[in-house]
N, CA, C and O atoms as a Tripos MOL2 file, in Angstrom:
@<TRIPOS>MOLECULE
protein
  292   291    73     0     0
PROTEIN
NO_CHARGES

@<TRIPOS>ATOM
      1 N          32.2780   36.0030   60.9290 N.3       1 MET1
      2 CA         31.3550   36.6200   60.0070 C.3       1 MET1
      3 C          32.1240   37.6050   59.1360 C.2       1 MET1
      4 O          33.0660   38.2480   59.6000 O.2       1 MET1
      5 N          31.7290   37.7190   57.9000 N.am      2 SER2
      6 CA         32.3480   38.7020   57.0310 C.3       2 SER2
      7 C          31.2880   39.3220   56.1270 C.2       2 SER2
      8 O          30.2600   38.7120   55.8310 O.2       2 SER2
      9 N          31.5630   40.5350   55.7030 N.am      3 TYR3
     10 CA         30.7060   41.2210   54.7460 C.3       3 TYR3
     11 C          31.4830   41.2990   53.4510 C.2       3 TYR3
     12 O          32.4780   42.0200   53.3690 O.2       3 TYR3
     13 N          31.0520   40.5750   52.4450 N.am      4 GLU4
     14 CA         31.8310   40.4940   51.2210 C.3       4 GLU4
     15 C          31.0600   40.8890   49.9700 C.2       4 GLU4
     16 O          31.6330   40.8530   48.8810 O.2       4 GLU4
     17 N          29.8230   41.2530   50.0700 N.am      5 LYS5
     18 CA         29.0070   41.4500   48.8840 C.3       5 LYS5
     19 C          29.3050   42.7450   48.1290 C.2       5 LYS5
     20 O          28.9860   42.8570   46.9450 O.2       5 LYS5
     21 N          29.9040   43.7100   48.7920 N.am      6 GLY6
     22 CA         30.0510   45.0150   48.1760 C.3       6 GLY6
     23 C          30.7360   44.9950   46.8190 C.2       6 GLY6
     24 O          31.8250   44.4400   46.6760 O.2       6 GLY6
     25 N          30.1160   45.5860   45.8490 N.am      7 TRP7
     26 CA         30.7420   45.7830   44.5480 C.3       7 TRP7
     27 C          30.1280   47.0270   43.9360 C.2       7 TRP7
     28 O          29.0620   46.9630   43.3230 O.2       7 TRP7
     29 N          30.7900   48.1430   44.0980 N.am      8 PHE8
     30 CA         30.3260   49.4200   43.5840 C.3       8 PHE8
     31 C          28.8500   49.6610   43.8930 C.2       8 PHE8
     32 O          28.0390   49.9260   43.0060 O.2       8 PHE8
     33 N          28.5360   49.5600   45.1680 N.am      9 GLY9
     34 CA         27.1860   49.8550   45.6030 C.3       9 GLY9
     35 C          26.2250   48.6900   45.5480 C.2       9 GLY9
     36 O          25.0190   48.8860   45.6980 O.2       9 GLY9
     37 N          26.7190   47.4840   45.3400 N.am     10 ASN10
     38 CA         25.8440   46.3160   45.2590 C.3      10 ASN10
     39 C          25.6310   45.7240   46.6580 C.2      10 ASN10
     40 O          25.9240   44.5510   46.8900 O.2      10 ASN10
     41 N          25.1300   46.5230   47.5690 N.am     11 THR11
     42 CA         24.8300   46.0840   48.9230 C.3      11 THR11
     43 C          23.3870   46.4550   49.2260 C.2      11 THR11
     44 O          22.8330   47.3480   48.5840 O.2      11 THR11
     45 N          22.7710   45.7890   50.1870 N.am     12 PRO12
     46 CA         21.3490   46.0340   50.4480 C.3      12 PRO12
     47 C          21.0350   47.4770   50.8390 C.2      12 PRO12
     48 O          19.9270   47.9520   50.5890 O.2      12 PRO12
     49 N          21.9690   48.1660   51.4330 N.am     13 TRP13
     50 CA         21.7160   49.5250   51.9200 C.3      13 TRP13
     51 C          22.0760   50.6120   50.9260 C.2      13 TRP13
     52 O          21.6770   51.7610   51.1190 O.2      13 TRP13
     53 N          22.7990   50.3040   49.8940 N.am     14 HIS14
     54 CA         23.3520   51.3500   49.0400 C.3      14 HIS14
     55 C          22.2940   52.1790   48.3300 C.2      14 HIS14
     56 O          22.2590   53.3980   48.5040 O.2      14 HIS14
     57 N          21.4480   51.5690   47.5510 N.am     15 ASP15
     58 CA         20.4880   52.3210   46.7350 C.3      15 ASP15
     59 C          19.5170   53.1600   47.5580 C.2      15 ASP15
     60 O          19.1790   54.2780   47.1690 O.2      15 ASP15
     61 N          19.0730   52.6320   48.6810 N.am     16 VAL16
     62 CA         18.0660   53.3230   49.4760 C.3      16 VAL16
     63 C          18.6790   54.3390   50.4400 C.2      16 VAL16
     64 O          18.1220   55.4200   50.6320 O.2      16 VAL16
     65 N          19.8170   54.0050   51.0470 N.am     17 TYR17
     66 CA         20.3410   54.8120   52.1490 C.3      17 TYR17
     67 C          21.6780   55.4930   51.8930 C.2      17 TYR17
     68 O          22.2030   56.1360   52.8030 O.2      17 TYR17
     69 N          22.2490   55.3860   50.7090 N.am     18 LYS18
     70 CA         23.6170   55.8630   50.4880 C.3      18 LYS18
     71 C          23.8110   57.3420   50.8120 C.2      18 LYS18
     72 O          24.9140   57.7500   51.1770 O.2      18 LYS18
     73 N          22.7690   58.1430   50.6880 N.am     19 ASP19
     74 CA         22.8820   59.5730   50.9720 C.3      19 ASP19
     75 C          22.4420   59.9450   52.3790 C.2      19 ASP19
     76 O          22.5880   61.1010   52.7760 O.2      19 ASP19
     77 N          21.9060   58.9960   53.1480 N.am     20 THR20
     78 CA         21.3680   59.3410   54.4700 C.3      20 THR20
     79 C          22.0970   58.6900   55.6360 C.2      20 THR20
     80 O          21.9690   59.1590   56.7670 O.2      20 THR20
     81 N          22.8560   57.6270   55.4010 N.am     21 ILE21
     82 CA         23.6100   56.9960   56.4950 C.3      21 ILE21
     83 C          24.7380   57.9350   56.9000 C.2      21 ILE21
     84 O          25.5480   58.3320   56.0620 O.2      21 ILE21
     85 N          24.7970   58.2960   58.1860 N.am     22 VAL22
     86 CA         25.8540   59.1980   58.6450 C.3      22 VAL22
     87 C          26.8130   58.5310   59.6210 C.2      22 VAL22
     88 O          27.8990   59.0550   59.8710 O.2      22 VAL22
     89 N          26.4320   57.3890   60.1740 N.am     23 GLU23
     90 CA         27.2970   56.7050   61.1350 C.3      23 GLU23
     91 C          27.1820   55.2040   60.9110 C.2      23 GLU23
     92 O          26.0880   54.6700   60.7310 O.2      23 GLU23
     93 N          28.3310   54.5320   60.9260 N.am     24 LEU24
     94 CA         28.3610   53.0770   60.8070 C.3      24 LEU24
     95 C          29.0280   52.5030   62.0450 C.2      24 LEU24
     96 O          30.0860   52.9770   62.4570 O.2      24 LEU24
     97 N          28.4220   51.4920   62.6360 N.am     25 ALA25
     98 CA         29.0010   50.8090   63.7920 C.3      25 ALA25
     99 C          28.7370   49.3260   63.6160 C.2      25 ALA25
    100 O          27.6220   48.8600   63.8490 O.2      25 ALA25
    101 N          29.7460   48.5860   63.2090 N.am     26 LEU26
    102 CA         29.5810   47.1570   63.0110 C.3      26 LEU26
    103 C          29.9210   46.4110   64.2890 C.2      26 LEU26
    104 O          30.8250   46.7960   65.0310 O.2      26 LEU26
    105 N          29.1920   45.3500   64.5330 N.am     27 GLU27
    106 CA         29.3170   44.5970   65.7700 C.3      27 GLU27
    107 C          30.6060   43.7890   65.8280 C.2      27 GLU27
    108 O          31.1990   43.4460   64.8050 O.2      27 GLU27
    109 N          31.0220   43.4960   67.0670 N.am     28 GLU28
    110 CA         32.1420   42.5880   67.2810 C.3      28 GLU28
    111 C          31.7900   41.2390   66.6490 C.2      28 GLU28
    112 O          30.6260   40.8360   66.6440 O.2      28 GLU28
    113 N          32.7640   40.5680   66.1360 N.am     29 GLY29
    114 CA         32.5630   39.2930   65.4700 C.3      29 GLY29
    115 C          32.7840   39.3940   63.9720 C.2      29 GLY29
    116 O          33.0920   38.3950   63.3220 O.2      29 GLY29
    117 N          32.6290   40.5930   63.4140 N.am     30 VAL30
    118 CA         32.9070   40.8010   62.0020 C.3      30 VAL30
    119 C          34.4140   40.7150   61.8070 C.2      30 VAL30
    120 O          35.1660   41.3990   62.5010 O.2      30 VAL30
    121 N          34.8650   39.8810   60.8690 N.am     31 THR31
    122 CA         36.3000   39.6820   60.6640 C.3      31 THR31
    123 C          36.8090   40.2520   59.3490 C.2      31 THR31
    124 O          38.0110   40.4680   59.1920 O.2      31 THR31
    125 N          35.9110   40.4960   58.4060 N.am     32 LYS32
    126 CA         36.3520   40.9650   57.0910 C.3      32 LYS32
    127 C          35.3290   41.9280   56.4890 C.2      32 LYS32
    128 O          34.1220   41.7010   56.5690 O.2      32 LYS32
    129 N          35.8290   42.9990   55.8900 N.am     33 TYR33
    130 CA         35.0210   43.8810   55.0460 C.3      33 TYR33
    131 C          35.4300   43.5690   53.6170 C.2      33 TYR33
    132 O          36.6190   43.6090   53.2980 O.2      33 TYR33
    133 N          34.4880   43.2650   52.7630 N.am     34 GLY34
    134 CA         34.7810   42.9200   51.3760 C.3      34 GLY34
    135 C          35.1010   44.1310   50.5230 C.2      34 GLY34
    136 O          34.9440   45.2710   50.9620 O.2      34 GLY34
    137 N          35.5490   43.8800   49.3060 N.am     35 ASP35
    138 CA         35.8680   44.9350   48.3490 C.3      35 ASP35
    139 C          34.6600   45.8510   48.1580 C.2      35 ASP35
    140 O          33.5310   45.3810   48.0200 O.2      35 ASP35
    141 N          34.9050   47.1440   48.1520 N.am     36 ASN36
    142 CA         33.8850   48.1540   47.8450 C.3      36 ASN36
    143 C          32.6810   48.1320   48.7790 C.2      36 ASN36
    144 O          31.6140   48.6240   48.4110 O.2      36 ASN36
    145 N          32.8250   47.5770   49.9720 N.am     37 LEU37
    146 CA         31.6820   47.3800   50.8580 C.3      37 LEU37
    147 C          30.9020   48.6560   51.1480 C.2      37 LEU37
    148 O          29.6720   48.6600   51.0900 O.2      37 LEU37
    149 N          31.6070   49.7310   51.4580 N.am     38 PHE38
    150 CA         30.9250   50.9830   51.7920 C.3      38 PHE38
    151 C          31.1020   52.0200   50.6850 C.2      38 PHE38
    152 O          30.9410   53.2180   50.9200 O.2      38 PHE38
    153 N          31.4260   51.5690   49.5090 N.am     39 PHE39
    154 CA         31.6880   52.4230   48.3610 C.3      39 PHE39
    155 C          30.5610   53.4380   48.1540 C.2      39 PHE39
    156 O          29.3920   53.0640   48.0540 O.2      39 PHE39
    157 N          30.9120   54.6970   48.0930 N.am     40 GLY40
    158 CA         29.9640   55.7370   47.7320 C.3      40 GLY40
    159 C          28.9840   56.1680   48.8060 C.2      40 GLY40
    160 O          28.0390   56.8980   48.5080 O.2      40 GLY40
    161 N          29.1810   55.7390   50.0510 N.am     41 LEU41
    162 CA         28.3020   56.2160   51.1240 C.3      41 LEU41
    163 C          28.7790   57.6120   51.5130 C.2      41 LEU41
    164 O          29.5240   57.7830   52.4780 O.2      41 LEU41
    165 N          28.3430   58.5880   50.7560 N.am     42 VAL42
    166 CA         28.9080   59.9360   50.8010 C.3      42 VAL42
    167 C          28.5690   60.7320   52.0530 C.2      42 VAL42
    168 O          29.2190   61.7450   52.3130 O.2      42 VAL42
    169 N          27.5900   60.3210   52.8320 N.am     43 SER43
    170 CA         27.1890   61.0920   54.0120 C.3      43 SER43
    171 C          27.7730   60.5660   55.3170 C.2      43 SER43
    172 O          27.6190   61.2070   56.3570 O.2      43 SER43
    173 N          28.4370   59.4150   55.2890 N.am     44 VAL44
    174 CA         29.0020   58.8410   56.5170 C.3      44 VAL44
    175 C          30.1280   59.7320   57.0320 C.2      44 VAL44
    176 O          31.0610   60.0630   56.3010 O.2      44 VAL44
    177 N          30.0210   60.1130   58.3080 N.am     45 THR45
    178 CA         31.0530   60.9390   58.9310 C.3      45 THR45
    179 C          31.8620   60.1670   59.9620 C.2      45 THR45
    180 O          32.9800   60.5690   60.2860 O.2      45 THR45
    181 N          31.3220   59.0600   60.4910 N.am     46 SER46
    182 CA         32.0770   58.2740   61.4630 C.3      46 SER46
    183 C          31.8190   56.7870   61.2600 C.2      46 SER46
    184 O          30.7550   56.3670   60.8060 O.2      46 SER46
    185 N          32.8300   56.0160   61.6110 N.am     47 LEU47
    186 CA         32.7950   54.5730   61.4160 C.3      47 LEU47
    187 C          33.4290   53.9080   62.6220 C.2      47 LEU47
    188 O          34.5800   54.1930   62.9520 O.2      47 LEU47
    189 N          32.7000   53.0320   63.2800 N.am     48 LYS48
    190 CA         33.2430   52.2540   64.3950 C.3      48 LYS48
    191 C          33.6390   50.8900   63.8560 C.2      48 LYS48
    192 O          32.8050   50.1510   63.3320 O.2      48 LYS48
    193 N          34.9130   50.5640   63.9890 N.am     49 ILE49
    194 CA         35.4630   49.3140   63.4780 C.3      49 ILE49
    195 C          35.6110   48.3320   64.6440 C.2      49 ILE49
    196 O          36.2130   48.6770   65.6610 O.2      49 ILE49
    197 N          35.0740   47.1200   64.5130 N.am     50 PRO50
    198 CA         35.1890   46.1560   65.6080 C.3      50 PRO50
    199 C          36.6290   45.6610   65.7720 C.2      50 PRO50
    200 O          37.3860   45.5870   64.8040 O.2      50 PRO50
    201 N          36.9820   45.3330   66.9780 N.am     51 GLU51
    202 CA         38.3320   44.8230   67.2480 C.3      51 GLU51
    203 C          38.5810   43.4810   66.5800 C.2      51 GLU51
    204 O          39.7340   43.0920   66.3960 O.2      51 GLU51
    205 N          37.5360   42.7750   66.2180 N.am     52 THR52
    206 CA         37.6740   41.4640   65.5790 C.3      52 THR52
    207 C          38.0210   41.5600   64.0990 C.2      52 THR52
    208 O          38.3520   40.5470   63.4820 O.2      52 THR52
    209 N          37.9540   42.7510   63.5190 N.am     53 LEU53
    210 CA         38.2330   42.9310   62.0940 C.3      53 LEU53
    211 C          39.7110   42.6600   61.8050 C.2      53 LEU53
    212 O          40.5900   43.2360   62.4450 O.2      53 LEU53
    213 N          39.9750   41.7820   60.8410 N.am     54 VAL54
    214 CA         41.3530   41.4480   60.4870 C.3      54 VAL54
    215 C          41.6760   41.7050   59.0180 C.2      54 VAL54
    216 O          42.8440   41.7000   58.6300 O.2      54 VAL54
    217 N          40.6430   41.9310   58.1980 N.am     55 GLU55
    218 CA         40.8950   42.1360   56.7770 C.3      55 GLU55
    219 C          39.9130   43.1580   56.1980 C.2      55 GLU55
    220 O          38.7130   43.1140   56.4680 O.2      55 GLU55
    221 N          40.4530   44.0750   55.3970 N.am     56 ILE56
    222 CA         39.6350   45.0730   54.7110 C.3      56 ILE56
    223 C          39.8980   44.9430   53.2250 C.2      56 ILE56
    224 O          41.0430   45.0360   52.7830 O.2      56 ILE56
    225 N          38.8470   44.7300   52.4520 N.am     57 GLY57
    226 CA         38.9780   44.5690   51.0120 C.3      57 GLY57
    227 C          39.3300   45.8720   50.3140 C.2      57 GLY57
    228 O          39.2320   46.9540   50.8930 O.2      57 GLY57
    229 N          39.7380   45.7480   49.0750 N.am     58 GLY58
    230 CA         40.1210   46.9010   48.2760 C.3      58 GLY58
    231 C          38.9780   47.8890   48.0980 C.2      58 GLY58
    232 O          37.8340   47.4980   47.8660 O.2      58 GLY58
    233 N          39.2970   49.1510   48.2070 N.am     59 ASP59
    234 CA         38.3460   50.2430   48.0050 C.3      59 ASP59
    235 C          37.1170   50.1520   48.9090 C.2      59 ASP59
    236 O          36.0530   50.6570   48.5520 O.2      59 ASP59
    237 N          37.2500   49.5220   50.0590 N.am     60 ALA60
    238 CA         36.1140   49.3730   50.9740 C.3      60 ALA60
    239 C          35.5510   50.7230   51.4050 C.2      60 ALA60
    240 O          34.3680   50.8280   51.7300 O.2      60 ALA60
    241 N          36.3880   51.7520   51.4090 N.am     61 PHE61
    242 CA         35.9450   53.0690   51.8580 C.3      61 PHE61
    243 C          36.0020   54.1200   50.7420 C.2      61 PHE61
    244 O          36.0020   55.3180   51.0240 O.2      61 PHE61
    245 N          36.0490   53.6870   49.4980 N.am     62 SER62
    246 CA         36.1430   54.6210   48.3710 C.3      62 SER62
    247 C          34.9300   55.5370   48.2810 C.2      62 SER62
    248 O          33.7980   55.1210   48.5250 O.2      62 SER62
    249 N          35.1880   56.7750   47.9310 N.am     63 LEU63
    250 CA         34.1700   57.8040   47.7260 C.3      63 LEU63
    251 C          33.3150   58.0780   48.9630 C.2      63 LEU63
    252 O          32.1690   58.5120   48.8470 O.2      63 LEU63
    253 N          33.8670   57.8260   50.1320 N.am     64 MET64
    254 CA         33.1860   58.1980   51.3760 C.3      64 MET64
    255 C          33.6940   59.5890   51.7400 C.2      64 MET64
    256 O          34.4830   59.7550   52.6700 O.2      64 MET64
    257 N          33.2370   60.5630   51.0030 N.am     65 GLU65
    258 CA         33.7730   61.9160   51.0310 C.3      65 GLU65
    259 C          33.6340   62.6220   52.3720 C.2      65 GLU65
    260 O          34.4130   63.5300   52.6630 O.2      65 GLU65
    261 N          32.6750   62.2380   53.1880 N.am     66 SER66
    262 CA         32.4480   62.9200   54.4670 C.3      66 SER66
    263 C          33.1020   62.2240   55.6480 C.2      66 SER66
    264 O          33.0760   62.7470   56.7620 O.2      66 SER66
    265 N          33.6940   61.0430   55.4220 N.am     67 LEU67
    266 CA         34.2720   60.2610   56.5180 C.3      67 LEU67
    267 C          35.4830   60.9630   57.1090 C.2      67 LEU67
    268 O          36.4730   61.2080   56.4190 O.2      67 LEU67
    269 N          35.3930   61.2840   58.3920 N.am     68 THR68
    270 CA         36.4780   61.9890   59.0660 C.3      68 THR68
    271 C          36.9050   61.2970   60.3420 C.2      68 THR68
    272 O          37.8930   61.7130   60.9480 O.2      68 THR68
    273 N          36.2080   60.2600   60.7810 N.am     69 PHE69
    274 CA         36.4800   59.7000   62.1010 C.3      69 PHE69
    275 C          36.3440   58.1920   62.0860 C.2      69 PHE69
    276 O          35.3020   57.6580   61.7050 O.2      69 PHE69
    277 N          37.4150   57.4930   62.5070 N.am     70 PHE70
    278 CA         37.4020   56.0620   62.6920 C.3      70 PHE70
    279 C          37.5540   55.7840   64.1870 C.2      70 PHE70
    280 O          38.2980   56.4810   64.8770 O.2      70 PHE70
    281 N          36.8550   54.7760   64.6820 N.am     71 MET71
    282 CA         36.9710   54.4590   66.0920 C.3      71 MET71
    283 C          36.9230   52.9540   66.2760 C.2      71 MET71
    284 O          36.1560   52.2570   65.6120 O.2      71 MET71
    285 N          37.7460   52.4650   67.1800 N.am     72 THR72
    286 CA         37.6480   51.0700   67.5850 C.3      72 THR72
    287 C          37.2400   51.0400   69.0450 C.2      72 THR72
    288 O          37.4990   51.9760   69.8020 O.2      72 THR72
    289 N          36.6100   49.9690   69.4170 N.am     73 LYS73
    290 CA         36.1640   49.7280   70.7870 C.3      73 LYS73
    291 C          35.0220   50.5480   71.2300 C.2      73 LYS73
    292 O          34.5740   50.4180   72.3690 O.2      73 LYS73
@<TRIPOS>BOND
     1     1     2 1
     2     2     3 1
     3     3     4 2
     4     3     5 am
     5     5     6 1
     6     6     7 1
     7     7     8 2
     8     7     9 am
     9     9    10 1
    10    10    11 1
    11    11    12 2
    12    11    13 am
    13    13    14 1
    14    14    15 1
    15    15    16 2
    16    15    17 am
    17    17    18 1
    18    18    19 1
    19    19    20 2
    20    19    21 am
    21    21    22 1
    22    22    23 1
    23    23    24 2
    24    23    25 am
    25    25    26 1
    26    26    27 1
    27    27    28 2
    28    27    29 am
    29    29    30 1
    30    30    31 1
    31    31    32 2
    32    31    33 am
    33    33    34 1
    34    34    35 1
    35    35    36 2
    36    35    37 am
    37    37    38 1
    38    38    39 1
    39    39    40 2
    40    39    41 am
    41    41    42 1
    42    42    43 1
    43    43    44 2
    44    43    45 am
    45    45    46 1
    46    46    47 1
    47    47    48 2
    48    47    49 am
    49    49    50 1
    50    50    51 1
    51    51    52 2
    52    51    53 am
    53    53    54 1
    54    54    55 1
    55    55    56 2
    56    55    57 am
    57    57    58 1
    58    58    59 1
    59    59    60 2
    60    59    61 am
    61    61    62 1
    62    62    63 1
    63    63    64 2
    64    63    65 am
    65    65    66 1
    66    66    67 1
    67    67    68 2
    68    67    69 am
    69    69    70 1
    70    70    71 1
    71    71    72 2
    72    71    73 am
    73    73    74 1
    74    74    75 1
    75    75    76 2
    76    75    77 am
    77    77    78 1
    78    78    79 1
    79    79    80 2
    80    79    81 am
    81    81    82 1
    82    82    83 1
    83    83    84 2
    84    83    85 am
    85    85    86 1
    86    86    87 1
    87    87    88 2
    88    87    89 am
    89    89    90 1
    90    90    91 1
    91    91    92 2
    92    91    93 am
    93    93    94 1
    94    94    95 1
    95    95    96 2
    96    95    97 am
    97    97    98 1
    98    98    99 1
    99    99   100 2
   100    99   101 am
   101   101   102 1
   102   102   103 1
   103   103   104 2
   104   103   105 am
   105   105   106 1
   106   106   107 1
   107   107   108 2
   108   107   109 am
   109   109   110 1
   110   110   111 1
   111   111   112 2
   112   111   113 am
   113   113   114 1
   114   114   115 1
   115   115   116 2
   116   115   117 am
   117   117   118 1
   118   118   119 1
   119   119   120 2
   120   119   121 am
   121   121   122 1
   122   122   123 1
   123   123   124 2
   124   123   125 am
   125   125   126 1
   126   126   127 1
   127   127   128 2
   128   127   129 am
   129   129   130 1
   130   130   131 1
   131   131   132 2
   132   131   133 am
   133   133   134 1
   134   134   135 1
   135   135   136 2
   136   135   137 am
   137   137   138 1
   138   138   139 1
   139   139   140 2
   140   139   141 am
   141   141   142 1
   142   142   143 1
   143   143   144 2
   144   143   145 am
   145   145   146 1
   146   146   147 1
   147   147   148 2
   148   147   149 am
   149   149   150 1
   150   150   151 1
   151   151   152 2
   152   151   153 am
   153   153   154 1
   154   154   155 1
   155   155   156 2
   156   155   157 am
   157   157   158 1
   158   158   159 1
   159   159   160 2
   160   159   161 am
   161   161   162 1
   162   162   163 1
   163   163   164 2
   164   163   165 am
   165   165   166 1
   166   166   167 1
   167   167   168 2
   168   167   169 am
   169   169   170 1
   170   170   171 1
   171   171   172 2
   172   171   173 am
   173   173   174 1
   174   174   175 1
   175   175   176 2
   176   175   177 am
   177   177   178 1
   178   178   179 1
   179   179   180 2
   180   179   181 am
   181   181   182 1
   182   182   183 1
   183   183   184 2
   184   183   185 am
   185   185   186 1
   186   186   187 1
   187   187   188 2
   188   187   189 am
   189   189   190 1
   190   190   191 1
   191   191   192 2
   192   191   193 am
   193   193   194 1
   194   194   195 1
   195   195   196 2
   196   195   197 am
   197   197   198 1
   198   198   199 1
   199   199   200 2
   200   199   201 am
   201   201   202 1
   202   202   203 1
   203   203   204 2
   204   203   205 am
   205   205   206 1
   206   206   207 1
   207   207   208 2
   208   207   209 am
   209   209   210 1
   210   210   211 1
   211   211   212 2
   212   211   213 am
   213   213   214 1
   214   214   215 1
   215   215   216 2
   216   215   217 am
   217   217   218 1
   218   218   219 1
   219   219   220 2
   220   219   221 am
   221   221   222 1
   222   222   223 1
   223   223   224 2
   224   223   225 am
   225   225   226 1
   226   226   227 1
   227   227   228 2
   228   227   229 am
   229   229   230 1
   230   230   231 1
   231   231   232 2
   232   231   233 am
   233   233   234 1
   234   234   235 1
   235   235   236 2
   236   235   237 am
   237   237   238 1
   238   238   239 1
   239   239   240 2
   240   239   241 am
   241   241   242 1
   242   242   243 1
   243   243   244 2
   244   243   245 am
   245   245   246 1
   246   246   247 1
   247   247   248 2
   248   247   249 am
   249   249   250 1
   250   250   251 1
   251   251   252 2
   252   251   253 am
   253   253   254 1
   254   254   255 1
   255   255   256 2
   256   255   257 am
   257   257   258 1
   258   258   259 1
   259   259   260 2
   260   259   261 am
   261   261   262 1
   262   262   263 1
   263   263   264 2
   264   263   265 am
   265   265   266 1
   266   266   267 1
   267   267   268 2
   268   267   269 am
   269   269   270 1
   270   270   271 1
   271   271   272 2
   272   271   273 am
   273   273   274 1
   274   274   275 1
   275   275   276 2
   276   275   277 am
   277   277   278 1
   278   278   279 1
   279   279   280 2
   280   279   281 am
   281   281   282 1
   282   282   283 1
   283   283   284 2
   284   283   285 am
   285   285   286 1
   286   286   287 1
   287   287   288 2
   288   287   289 am
   289   289   290 1
   290   290   291 1
   291   291   292 2
@<TRIPOS>SUBSTRUCTURE
     1 MET1         2 RESIDUE 1 A MET
     2 SER2         6 RESIDUE 1 A SER
     3 TYR3        10 RESIDUE 1 A TYR
     4 GLU4        14 RESIDUE 1 A GLU
     5 LYS5        18 RESIDUE 1 A LYS
     6 GLY6        22 RESIDUE 1 A GLY
     7 TRP7        26 RESIDUE 1 A TRP
     8 PHE8        30 RESIDUE 1 A PHE
     9 GLY9        34 RESIDUE 1 A GLY
    10 ASN10       38 RESIDUE 1 A ASN
    11 THR11       42 RESIDUE 1 A THR
    12 PRO12       46 RESIDUE 1 A PRO
    13 TRP13       50 RESIDUE 1 A TRP
    14 HIS14       54 RESIDUE 1 A HIS
    15 ASP15       58 RESIDUE 1 A ASP
    16 VAL16       62 RESIDUE 1 A VAL
    17 TYR17       66 RESIDUE 1 A TYR
    18 LYS18       70 RESIDUE 1 A LYS
    19 ASP19       74 RESIDUE 1 A ASP
    20 THR20       78 RESIDUE 1 A THR
    21 ILE21       82 RESIDUE 1 A ILE
    22 VAL22       86 RESIDUE 1 A VAL
    23 GLU23       90 RESIDUE 1 A GLU
    24 LEU24       94 RESIDUE 1 A LEU
    25 ALA25       98 RESIDUE 1 A ALA
    26 LEU26      102 RESIDUE 1 A LEU
    27 GLU27      106 RESIDUE 1 A GLU
    28 GLU28      110 RESIDUE 1 A GLU
    29 GLY29      114 RESIDUE 1 A GLY
    30 VAL30      118 RESIDUE 1 A VAL
    31 THR31      122 RESIDUE 1 A THR
    32 LYS32      126 RESIDUE 1 A LYS
    33 TYR33      130 RESIDUE 1 A TYR
    34 GLY34      134 RESIDUE 1 A GLY
    35 ASP35      138 RESIDUE 1 A ASP
    36 ASN36      142 RESIDUE 1 A ASN
    37 LEU37      146 RESIDUE 1 A LEU
    38 PHE38      150 RESIDUE 1 A PHE
    39 PHE39      154 RESIDUE 1 A PHE
    40 GLY40      158 RESIDUE 1 A GLY
    41 LEU41      162 RESIDUE 1 A LEU
    42 VAL42      166 RESIDUE 1 A VAL
    43 SER43      170 RESIDUE 1 A SER
    44 VAL44      174 RESIDUE 1 A VAL
    45 THR45      178 RESIDUE 1 A THR
    46 SER46      182 RESIDUE 1 A SER
    47 LEU47      186 RESIDUE 1 A LEU
    48 LYS48      190 RESIDUE 1 A LYS
    49 ILE49      194 RESIDUE 1 A ILE
    50 PRO50      198 RESIDUE 1 A PRO
    51 GLU51      202 RESIDUE 1 A GLU
    52 THR52      206 RESIDUE 1 A THR
    53 LEU53      210 RESIDUE 1 A LEU
    54 VAL54      214 RESIDUE 1 A VAL
    55 GLU55      218 RESIDUE 1 A GLU
    56 ILE56      222 RESIDUE 1 A ILE
    57 GLY57      226 RESIDUE 1 A GLY
    58 GLY58      230 RESIDUE 1 A GLY
    59 ASP59      234 RESIDUE 1 A ASP
    60 ALA60      238 RESIDUE 1 A ALA
    61 PHE61      242 RESIDUE 1 A PHE
    62 SER62      246 RESIDUE 1 A SER
    63 LEU63      250 RESIDUE 1 A LEU
    64 MET64      254 RESIDUE 1 A MET
    65 GLU65      258 RESIDUE 1 A GLU
    66 SER66      262 RESIDUE 1 A SER
    67 LEU67      266 RESIDUE 1 A LEU
    68 THR68      270 RESIDUE 1 A THR
    69 PHE69      274 RESIDUE 1 A PHE
    70 PHE70      278 RESIDUE 1 A PHE
    71 MET71      282 RESIDUE 1 A MET
    72 THR72      286 RESIDUE 1 A THR
    73 LYS73      290 RESIDUE 1 A LYS
């Protein structure tokens, strides 16, 4: 599985939740994050990355100003 739709906030969660999402935890099985996937999610402070992830697109984490913690497993 991959998430590839991101393009400067062109994801289902961006317009409604971009200022309120504070934690992201993607399930095992995700293999790719597309370009700009989490672009501009300014309130996210932590992100759990699945061990199955093998590719991260360009600027996938751009403008995530509050992100301070990455975790696997």
